C-alpha positions, -999 to 999 in steps of 0.1 A, spaced: -609 -462 442 -621 -498 437 -655 -496 420 -683 -517 435 -659 -531 460 -670 -559 483 -681 -546 517 -659 -570 534 -629 -552 518 -641 -518 530 -644 -524 567 -616 -519 592 -604 -551 609 -612 -536 643 -648 -533 634 -649 -568 621 -632 -583 651 -658 -568 674 -684 -591 657 -667 -621 672 -687 -624 704 -691 -658 722 -717 -679 705 -748 -692 723 -742 -675 756 -759 -689 787 -784 -670 808 -758 -656 831 -738 -642 801 -770 -626 786 -777 -610 820 -742 -596 821 -744 -582 786 -777 -566 793 -767 -552 827 -796 -570 844 -799 -584 879 -773 -561 894 -746 -575 872 -716 -553 861 -720 -532 831 -700 -538 799 -666 -521 797 -662 -487 781 -643 -502 752 -674 -522 743 -699 -494 748 -699 -484 712 -705 -519 701 -734 -524 725 -750 -492 713 -745 -503 676 -759 -538 681 -791 -524 697 -794 -493 673 -825 -486 653 -809 -495 619 -799 -529 632 -833 -535 646 -848 -525 613 -826 -549 595 -836 -576 619 -873 -570 612 -867 -569 574 -848 -602 575 -875 -619 595 -902 -605 572 -884 -617 541 -879 -652 555 -916 -654 567 -930 -640 534 -908 -662 511 -910 -694 532 -873 -699 523 -850 -717 548 -827 -693 566 -796 -700 545 -816 -691 513 -832 -661 530 -797 -648 539 -785 -652 503 -818 -636 489 -814 -606 513 -778 -601 500 -790 -603 464 -819 -579 469 -797 -553 488 -769 -555 463 -791 -553 432 -816 -528 445 -793 -505 464 -756 -508 455 -759 -517 418 -775 -483 409 -749 -466 430 -721 -486 413 -735 -475 379 -735 -439 391 -699 -443 403 -688 -458 369 -705 -429 351 -687 -403 372 -653 -421 368 -658 -423 331 -665 -386 328 -634 -378 350 -613 -400 327 -626 -382 296 -618 -349 312 -581 -356 317 -569 -345 282 -589 -313 285 -575 -306 319 -540 -313 307 -544 -289 278 -559 -261 299 -531 -266 325 -505 -262 298 -521 -230 285 -525 -217 321 -488 -224 328 -479 -202 298 -501 -174 309 -488 -175 345 -452 -174 332 -461 -143 311 -477 -126 341 -448 -136 363 -424 -117 341 -447 -87 337 -454 -84 375 -420 -97 387 -436 -126 407 -413 -149 426 -414 -186 418 -435 -192 449 -461 -165 439 -463 -179 403 -469 -214 417 -496 -201 440 -515 -184 411 -511 -214 389 -526 -238 415 -553 -214 425 -565 -208 389 -561 -245 379 -583 -255 409 -609 -230 398 -609 -243 362 -611 -279 372 -640 -271 396 -659 -254 367 -653 -285 345 -667 -308 373 -698 -286 375 -702 -285 337 -700 -323 333 -717 -330 367 -689 -353 378 -675 -341 411 -652 -369 425 -671 -369 458 -701 -384 439 -680 -415 432 -677 -421 469 -714 -423 475 -713 -461 470 -689 -465 499 -709 -444 523 -740 -465 516 -725 -499 512 -703 -500 544 -731 -491 569 -756 -515 552 -730 -543 554 -724 -536 590 -761 -534 600 -770 -567 583 -739 -584 598 -750 -571 633 -785 -583 628 -774 -618 618 -750 -619 648 -779 -609 671 -800 -637 656 -771 -662 661 -767 -654 699 -804 -649 707 -802 -612 712 -826 -601 685 -851 -574 695 -881 -598 691 -882 -636 694 -845 -637 697 -842 -673 710 -869 -686 686 -849 -672 656 -817 -686 671 -833 -720 672 -844 -717 636 -809 -707 625 -794 -737 643 -812 -760 619 -815 -735 590 -782 -743 572 -773 -766 544 -745 -789 532 -714 -786 555 -729 -757 576 -763 -770 589 -760 -748 620 -759 -711 611 -752 -700 646 -717 -716 648 -685 -708 628 -677 -728 597 -652 -754 610 -643 -765 575 -631 -729 566 -648 -733 532 -669 -702 535 -640 -680 549 -616 -692 521 -642 -686 495 -648 -651 508 -611 -643 506 -608 -657 470 -638 -637 459 -625 -605 474 -590 -610 459 -606 -616 425 -625 -583 427 -592 -565 436 -572 -582 408 -599 -574 382 -597 -538 392 -559 -539 390 -560 -552 354 -575 -520 341 -559 -506 309 -552 -472 324 -522 -469 346 -530 -468 383 -520 -438 403 -497 -441 433 -527 -438 456 -546 -465 437 -516 -488 439 -515 -483 477 -552 -489 479 -550 -520 458 -523 -535 480 -543 -525 511 -574 -543 499 -553 -574 490 -542 -574 527 -577 -569 540 -590 -597 517 -565 -621 533 -572 -608 568 -610 -614 564 -604 -651 560 -595 -659 597 -621 -633 608 -648 -650 589 -638 -683 604 -646 -670 639 -681 -656 633 -714 -674 630 -719 -692 596 -749 -669 590 -726 -639 589 -700 -657 568 -726 -668 543 -739 -633 540 -703 -620 535 -697 -646 508 -730 -640 490 -724 -602 492 -689 -606 477 -702 -629 450 -729 -603 440 -702 -576 441 -680 -596 417 -710 -602 394 -719 -566 394 -683 -556 386 -683 -579 356 -717 -567 346 -705 -531 346 -677 -541 322 -703 -551 296 -705 -525 268 -742 -531 264 -749 -526 301 -728 -495 302 -748 -480 273 -780 -489 291 -767 -470 322 -756 -441 300 -720 -445 311 -698 -425 286 -673 -445 266 -637 -439 275 -603 -446 260 -598 -475 285 -631 -493 275 -629 -526 257 -653 -543 232 -642 -576 246 -638 -570 284 -642 -605 296 -617 -619 271 -593 -592 282 -598 -600 319 -592 -637 313 -561 -630 292 -547 -605 318 -552 -630 347 -536 -658 327 -506 -636 317 -501 -623 353 -504 -656 372 -495 -682 345 -466 -667 327 -448 -688 301 
């Protein structure tokens, strides 16, 4: 599992592609999309998307973004960045700390589980001879009892692996809802004052993306997004502990998704691409923060065998050795 992974890495490409609706639709297109004036209804394949874009969580995100921008007086580009920072720091950082705490406890349990499994295997072999169990029966009893022992250890140390997945179940929906809200703003389909917000976004950008309702034609935001996500994946891959087969497959999968997100981000409004970049940047920052020994002590994350007293120096050395070999 990739701790505190960027949301852009955790969303299937099909869901991301559905965000690429035509920008600035004319009145006729809006009528068609809303099913007004006797126009044909959207196709069944888009029904789920229409329901999601008008759902209560997306409407709540729209209201929250408008309230944040109005209260702060920030231009829209800064409001998008601020919203990303607030959500990442206030919601996902505590969950990432919880995930790190659970993963650290699980890592510390491995030697004990290995020792208990070795002892259990001996006891099962004795019982197998005494009761004339077949090899299949002995294997069944070993697995059954080992599962019970491991479950008891999870309860004792309060570190069930499912708790480590809580970050994903919160982070992905939040990322999707904010992305949908920004898309609705960009095409004038917000629940309230849609066209007014769209007009504000069209002049609310900065630097090379002054219009937040159109894609970034320079590809600077999409490429930055891909590089940030790849850096998050590579930092995870540089851990001292050896990755399992599943983790290696997951790492390669997220590398592929990071690259795939580049052309996707180049086709969505700049407001969405800016949110994705700022969210990934905050995710990278939090990943690095969670490597700090002082911050880990502050979050009561147990020390493990793979911890380092100089994590940032180790990361820099690992990246240099991997990508700039002599």
